C-alpha positions in Angstrom: 175.6 85.9 -22.2 177.6 82.7 -22.2 175.4 79.6 -22.0 177.4 77.8 -19.3 175.1 74.8 -19.3 176.0 73.9 -22.9 179.5 75.4 -22.9 178.7 77.8 -25.7 180.9 80.9 -26.2 179.2 84.3 -26.3 179.0 86.2 -29.6 181.6 88.9 -29.9 182.4 91.6 -32.4 184.7 89.7 -34.8 187.7 91.7 -36.3 188.1 91.3 -40.0 189.7 88.0 -41.0 192.2 87.7 -43.9 194.1 84.5 -43.2 193.8 81.5 -40.8 196.5 78.9 -40.2 195.7 75.3 -39.2 198.1 72.5 -38.1 197.8 68.9 -37.1 200.0 68.4 -34.0 201.0 65.2 -32.1 200.4 61.8 -33.5 198.1 61.1 -36.4 194.6 59.9 -36.0 192.0 58.7 -38.6 189.8 61.7 -39.4 192.4 64.5 -39.5 191.8 65.1 -43.2 188.1 65.2 -42.6 188.7 68.1 -40.1 190.9 69.9 -42.6 188.3 69.5 -45.4 185.4 70.7 -43.4 187.3 73.7 -41.9 188.6 74.8 -45.3 185.2 74.5 -46.9 183.5 76.5 -44.2 186.2 79.3 -44.2 186.6 79.6 -48.0 182.8 79.9 -48.3 183.1 83.1 -46.2 186.1 84.5 -48.1 188.8 83.6 -45.6 192.1 82.2 -46.8 193.4 79.1 -45.1 197.0 78.0 -44.9 198.5 74.9 -43.2 201.6 74.5 -41.1 203.3 71.3 -42.2 204.3 68.7 -39.6 202.6 70.3 -36.7 204.4 73.4 -35.4 207.5 72.4 -37.4 206.2 74.4 -40.4 206.0 77.5 -38.3 209.5 77.0 -36.9 211.1 76.6 -40.3 211.9 79.7 -42.4 212.3 77.8 -45.7 208.7 77.0 -46.6 206.6 74.8 -44.3 203.4 76.6 -45.1 200.9 75.2 -47.5 197.9 76.9 -49.1 194.7 75.0 -48.3 192.2 75.9 -51.0 189.3 73.8 -52.3 191.6 72.0 -54.7 194.0 71.0 -51.9 191.3 69.2 -49.9 189.5 67.5 -52.8 189.2 63.8 -52.2 190.8 63.7 -48.8 187.7 62.7 -46.7 188.4 58.9 -46.7 192.2 59.3 -46.3 194.0 58.4 -43.1 197.0 60.4 -41.9 197.2 64.1 -42.6 197.9 65.9 -45.8 199.8 68.4 -43.6 201.8 65.8 -41.8 202.1 65.5 -38.0 204.9 65.8 -35.4 205.0 65.0 -31.7 208.5 66.4 -31.5 207.8 70.0 -32.7 207.3 71.5 -29.3 207.8 75.3 -29.6 209.0 75.5 -26.0 211.4 72.6 -26.3 212.3 72.3 -30.0 215.1 69.8 -30.9 218.0 71.5 -32.6 221.7 70.6 -33.1 224.5 72.7 -31.8 227.8 73.4 -33.6 229.1 70.0 -32.5 226.1 68.1 -33.8 224.6 67.4 -30.4 220.9 67.7 -30.0 219.5 70.3 -27.6 216.1 71.6 -26.8 215.5 75.3 -27.6 212.6 77.6 -26.8 211.5 78.9 -30.2 208.1 80.2 -29.2 208.9 83.8 -29.9 210.0 82.8 -33.4 206.7 81.0 -34.0 204.7 84.0 -32.8 206.8 86.3 -35.1 206.3 83.9 -38.0 202.6 84.0 -37.6 202.8 87.8 -37.6 205.0 87.8 -40.8 202.5 85.4 -42.5 199.6 87.8 -41.7 197.8 85.0 -39.8 194.9 86.3 -37.8 194.0 83.0 -36.0 195.9 79.8 -35.4 193.8 76.6 -35.3 195.5 73.7 -33.5 194.2 70.1 -34.1 195.7 67.9 -31.5 195.7 66.2 -28.1 196.7 67.3 -24.6 200.3 68.3 -25.6 199.1 70.3 -28.5 196.4 72.0 -26.4 199.1 73.0 -23.9 201.0 74.7 -26.7 197.8 76.4 -27.9 197.1 77.7 -24.4 200.6 79.0 -23.9 200.4 80.8 -27.3 197.0 82.3 -26.3 198.6 83.6 -23.1 201.2 85.3 -25.4 198.4 87.1 -27.3 197.9 84.7 -30.2 194.3 84.1 -31.2 193.9 80.3 -31.0 191.2 77.8 -31.5 191.6 74.1 -30.6 190.2 70.9 -32.1 190.5 67.7 -30.0 192.3 64.8 -31.6 193.6 61.5 -30.1 192.9 57.9 -30.7 193.3 57.4 -26.9 190.1 59.3 -26.1 191.8 60.7 -23.0 191.3 64.4 -23.7 189.4 66.2 -21.0 186.3 68.3 -21.8 185.0 66.2 -24.7 183.0 63.0 -24.5 184.7 61.5 -27.5 187.7 62.4 -29.8 187.7 61.5 -33.5 190.0 58.6 -34.3 189.0 56.6 -31.3 186.2 54.8 -33.1 188.5 53.7 -35.9 191.2 52.6 -33.5 188.8 50.5 -31.6 187.5 48.9 -34.8 191.0 48.1 -35.9 191.9 46.6 -32.5 188.7 44.5 -32.5 189.5 43.2 -35.9 192.9 42.1 -34.6 191.4 40.4 -31.6 188.9 38.6 -33.8 191.8 37.3 -36.0 193.8 36.2 -33.0 190.9 34.0 -31.8 191.3 31.6 -34.7 195.1 31.1 -34.5 194.9 30.9 -30.7 192.2 28.1 -30.9 194.2 26.3 -33.6 197.4 26.1 -31.4 195.9 26.0 -27.9 197.7 29.2 -27.0 197.4 32.2 -24.8 197.5 35.3 -27.1 198.6 38.5 -25.3 197.9 41.6 -27.4 199.1 45.0 -26.5 197.0 48.0 -27.5 197.7 51.8 -27.5 196.1 54.3 -25.2 199.0 55.5 -23.1 197.7 56.0 -19.5 194.0 55.5 -20.4 192.3 52.2 -21.1 189.5 53.3 -23.3 190.8 51.5 -26.4 191.8 48.3 -24.6 188.6 48.0 -22.6 186.3 48.8 -25.5 188.1 46.5 -28.0 188.3 43.8 -25.3 184.6 43.8 -24.8 183.9 44.0 -28.5 186.4 41.3 -29.4 185.4 38.9 -26.6 188.7 39.0 -24.7 189.0 36.8 -21.6 191.3 39.2 -19.8 191.7 43.0 -20.2 194.3 44.9 -18.3 194.1 48.7 -18.3 196.3 51.4 -16.7 193.6 52.6 -14.3 193.5 49.2 -12.6 196.9 47.8 -11.5 196.7 44.1 -12.0 197.6 41.0 -9.9 199.2 38.5 -12.3 197.9 35.7 -10.1 194.4 36.6 -11.1 195.3 36.3 -14.7 196.9 32.9 -14.1 193.9 31.7 -12.4 191.6 32.9 -15.1 193.6 31.1 -17.8 193.8 27.9 -15.7 190.0 28.0 -15.0 189.3 28.3 -18.7 191.6 25.4 -19.5 190.0 23.2 -16.8 186.6 23.9 -18.3 187.7 22.7 -21.7 188.6 26.0 -23.3 191.6 25.5 -25.5 192.9 29.1 -25.6 192.7 32.5 -23.9 192.8 36.1 -25.3 194.5 38.6 -23.0 194.4 42.4 -23.9 196.9 44.6 -22.3 196.9 48.4 -22.5 200.4 49.8 -23.1 200.2 51.8 -19.9 199.0 48.8 -17.8 201.2 47.8 -14.8 201.2 45.2 -12.1 200.5 46.0 -8.4 203.6 47.7 -7.1 205.2 47.7 -10.5 206.0 50.3 -13.1 204.7 51.2 -16.6 206.9 49.6 -19.3 208.7 52.2 -21.4 210.9 52.1 -24.5 212.5 55.5 -24.0 212.4 58.1 -21.2 210.7 61.4 -22.0 213.0 64.4 -22.6 212.1 67.9 -21.4 208.8 68.8 -23.1 208.2 65.3 -24.4 206.4 62.3 -23.1 208.1 58.9 -22.6 207.6 56.3 -25.2 205.6 53.4 -23.8 206.0 49.8 -24.8 206.6 46.3 -23.5 203.6 45.8 -21.2 202.6 42.7 -23.1 206.0 41.1 -23.1 206.4 41.8 -19.4 203.1 40.0 -18.7 203.9 37.1 -21.0 207.1 36.6 -19.1 205.2 36.4 -15.9 202.7 33.9 -17.3 205.4 31.6 -18.8 205.4 28.2 -17.1 202.4 29.1 -14.9 199.7 28.3 -17.4 199.1 25.1 -19.5 199.6 26.8 -22.8 202.2 28.3 -25.1 202.1 32.1 -25.0 202.5 34.4 -28.0 202.6 38.2 -27.9 201.3 40.6 -30.5 201.9 44.4 -30.3 199.4 46.1 -32.6 201.2 49.4 -32.5 200.6 52.0 -35.2 198.1 50.0 -37.1 195.6 51.5 -34.7 196.5 55.0 -36.0 196.4 54.2 -39.7 193.8 53.4 -42.4 190.7 55.1 -43.6 188.5 56.6 -40.8 185.2 55.0 -39.9 182.0 56.7 -40.9 181.5 57.8 -37.3 184.9 59.5 -37.2 184.4 61.1 -40.5 181.1 62.7 -39.3 182.5 63.7 -35.9 185.7 65.2 -37.5 183.6 67.1 -40.0 181.4 68.5 -37.2 184.5 69.6 -35.3 186.0 71.2 -38.4 182.8 73.2 -39.1 182.4 74.2 -35.5 186.0 75.4 -35.3 185.5 77.5 -38.4 182.4 79.0 -36.8 184.4 80.0 -33.7 187.1 81.6 -35.9 184.6 83.4 -38.1 182.7 84.7 -35.1 185.8 86.1 -33.5 186.3 83.7 -30.6 189.6 82.5 -29.4 191.2 80.6 -26.5 188.6 77.9 -26.9 188.4 74.3 -28.0 185.4 72.6 -29.7 184.1 69.6 -27.9 181.4 66.9 -28.0 179.0 67.0 -25.1 176.2 64.5 -25.4 174.9 64.9 -28.9 176.0 68.6 -29.3 179.2 70.3 -30.4 180.1 73.0 -28.0 183.2 75.0 -27.1 185.1 75.1 -23.9 188.0 77.4 -22.6 191.4 75.9 -23.3 192.4 76.3 -19.6 189.6 73.7 -18.8 191.3 71.2 -21.1 195.1 71.3 -20.6 196.7 69.1 -18.0 193.5 67.1 -17.3 193.3 63.5 -18.6 190.1 61.7 -19.0 190.6 58.2 -17.6 188.3 55.1 -17.5 186.3 55.3 -14.2 187.2 52.2 -12.3 183.7 51.9 -10.9 182.0 53.2 -14.1 179.5 51.5 -16.3 182.1 50.2 -18.9 184.1 48.5 -16.1 180.9 47.0 -14.6 179.9 45.7 -18.0 183.2 44.0 -18.5 183.1 42.3 -15.1 179.4 41.3 -15.6 180.3 39.3 -18.7 183.2 37.5 -17.1 186.2 39.5 -18.2 189.1 39.4 -15.8 190.4 42.9 -15.1 193.3 41.8 -12.8 191.9 43.2 -9.6 
């Protein structure tokens, strides 16, 4: 029977495995190569061949290559590497794949049947999708079309439902904390307000965690629409008490009361909008209202890059091994997840379309308020 309390899948009679395909969809995250390394090692040890689809689903869409053999030689030395040896893509949506027509205009085409056919032609028994919410939606749709699929949660934003933590998050927070630490010295030297924008999309996990760790004075997250007047008053109060600077952390999805999330581009069908500009919008509101010069830093993709932390290497390795165990035992339609201290598996339909946001009355928010961080509301 299924152990519902721990989310374990029941053992089933596993059909013979010949070949498994794995891909790293969406944006990159520190620890992807650790997942690949662990998954390949665990599968090869059981005599199962592993191939990888390059650039997310793009490798399965292409007909001229795009598939890479992942043997022990291919994953040697990749544990400390950032990025993905397979490449990533957040544009390769099988149900809305960008293609150009005869006139060179881009259009979005449903190529899902081609992807399924390609998996069949490649003699792939199971597809393993390493990705975030978007990738898990694709995985669930493929499962509904009869493809045997296993998911591995990945996002630096830590907003994927059903798992306590995603790999890449710890490294992203460490990078953001390093940046906030560095901004303290230059802010103090010039008596400035430093506004730093961090990633996270519509979840404030990175911003709130790094803000606490880096000693920020103000942290604005998407879950709590902010009143700019409270930010102004916080900076003025620090100035009146003799503090020569302030550090303001803004999540890219943060927005003022009654306002809108700042975006660079609108989302096309099947694709999310590109967020950006939240820090600049806030800086413009603060200009002339606080007794300091204001400078803005957008940390951007630095948070995705670099060598994964030890924690992320271990978590990614555990996910990779657990995904291999699901595949080898004949399970599909499930995603590995961290619950407490244990790696479990959950049905994909419990994951897709559900974001894990910062609870506005949760312990992390209470901690921030207790140590004097202004949250804008």
